[in-house]
Structure formats: structure tokens, C-alpha cells
N, C-alpha and C positions, 0 to 999 in steps of 0.2 A: 572590343565593340560588339554590341548587340545589332543584328539584323532583324528588322520587322518589315513585313510584306504588306502593302497597301493597295486595295482596289477601291474604285470610286466611280459613282455615275460622271463625275467631272474629269476622270482620267481616261486616256484611251489605252493604257496598259498598266501592268502591275508596277508599282514604284517599290524600290528597295530603300529602306530608310536605315541609316546607321546611327545609332544611339550610344552615348558613353555609358559605361558600366555605372549601376547606380541610378539611372535616369528616372524620373518621376513621371506619375500618369500625367501630370501637367506637362512635363517635357514631351511625352509622347504625342499628347493632343496637338502641342504647338508645331511638333515637326510634321504631323500628318496636314495640319492646316497649311502650313508652309510650302506643301506640294501642290496645293490646288492652283488652278490657273487664275482665279480671281477671288477676291475677298468678299464679294457681294452676298454670298450665302453662308458664310462662316457661322453665323450664330444659329442657323437652322440645321447646321450638320450634326448628325448623330455617329458616334464612334461605336461600332459593333465588333465583337470578336468573330471570326469565321465560324459559321454553323452553330452559333450559341444563340437560343431564343430569348436570352435574358437581357432586356435593353440596356440594363445596369450592370452588366457583367464587368465591363471594363473599370469600374469604379471598385469592384471586388478583387482585383487583381493584386495579389501581394507583391509580385516582382514582374518585370518585364523580362520574359524568356527569350532568348534566341530563336528565330524562326517564327515568332508570333505572326498570325495572319489577321489582317483587320480590314473593315469596310467602313468607309465614310459615306453617308447618305442622307438626303433630306426627308426621305419617307421612312416611316416605321414598318409598313407591311406593304407587300406587293401581291396582287392577286395572280395566280398561274393557272392557266387553262391548258390541259393536255389532251389532244385527241389520238385515239388509237382504235383501228378495226371498226370505224363507225360509231365508237362511244366516245364521251368527253367526260373528264374529271376536272374539278375545280379545288383549289385550296389556297390560302394565304400564307405567304412566307415572309421572313424578315429579309431585308436586302443582301444579308450577309450569308445567306444560303447557298451552298454550291450546287453547281448543275448535277453533280453526282448524287447529291442528297435528293433533289427534286426527281431526278430519274428513279432513285430507290422507291420514293414514295409513289410515282406513277405507276411503276411496275407492280408494286404490291396492291395498289388500288385496282387495276386491271386484272389482277390475279395471274400474273405472268410468272412462270417458275424461273428459278435463278438461272438455269442453263439457257433458256430462250431470251431472258433479259439482257445476258451478256452479248448478244447479238445485236441489241438495239441501242439506239441513242436518240437524244432529243434535238430536233431541229426547229428553228423558230418559224412558226407557220408563215407561208407565203414567201419564203426565202429558201437559199440553199445553205444558210449559216447554221453550223453545227459546233456550238460553244464547247470548248473543252472542259472536262469534268470538274476541274479545280476553278473554274470561272464564276464569280459571284453573281447571283441573279441581278443585283443591284447595278452591275457594270452594263446590264442590257437595257435597263429601265431608267430613263431620265424623268426626274419631276418636271411637270406635273402629271406626266403619264404614271399610271398606277397598276398597269397589269401587262403581262406578256402571254402570248399563246405559243404552244408547241405541238408539233406533231412527233409522236414516237415513231421512229423510222429504222429500217435495217442498217446497220453499220456497214461500211464499204468492207467488201470481201478482198483479201489479198490472194491472188491465184499464183502459187509458186510453183 
């Protein structure tokens, strides 16, 4: 069996799919769609490979590898706003971008050195929600919403 991990705007958590050896891209898409809570949006859902900017990357897969990480979303792009130290940066990402990828971009954008960046994390603006690094951006943005704002904040310190 081949395990594939799926995130989506329509799922509350990561779904683990088990596909038989030799499954086709069609089998993969059908297995992903079968995990959606309703079929009303199926025709509008785009299947992305995690952190791949190529919308058609799934069509170029030669084989479905164990551990493949996918995202299913109605949007092709999400606008991200990040605030830090009184400054703001904006960029558009695909829904399959991980929070760690967005954080890397933001810390580069603000000129934060790696040692300081390691002490920071993204928090959804106006909340205390700090998504894990492997969460896909599209899991936080449900169409028709097309953007999300974050604050770059200090990570909690563990005193030992």
C-alpha cells in the first residue's frame, strides 16, 4: 500500500489515503475527492503537490510515491499579508504552500537572520492561532475568502 497525505479547505485535519500499488493519477484524484464532505464543489477542486508552484505538477507525476503530500482547493492563489515590527509584506502563494515556506519568505523579506528567525513563528492576525509548520495555507483559507494575514511573533520559550 502507498500512503498519501491530503489537506484541503474542506477538511478539518490531514487525511491519510491508502492506495494500492500501481494506482493511477485518476485513482489518486478519485480517492482524494471521496474524502471531501460533499460533492458540490468537486468540479472546481484543483489538486496540488505540497509546496510545488506548478498547478499541473500532479499531471506530470510518473508514479505515486509513498508519503506524497497533496492539497485540494477551489482557489489557485491566496494573498498573504505578514506584519512584523511595524512593517508589512504581501505575496501570493498557492494553497499548497506550507506555513514553514511562508515563514521563510517573510523572514527573508524582513531581512531577519536565520538565528533570529528560528525564534519566530506565524500567528493568524487577531487570534492566538499559530499553525504548525507543515500546515498548508489553503487549510486556513476557505473560498471565497482569498487572503490571510499573519503576525510574525516570538515563539514560546521553554524554561527548563
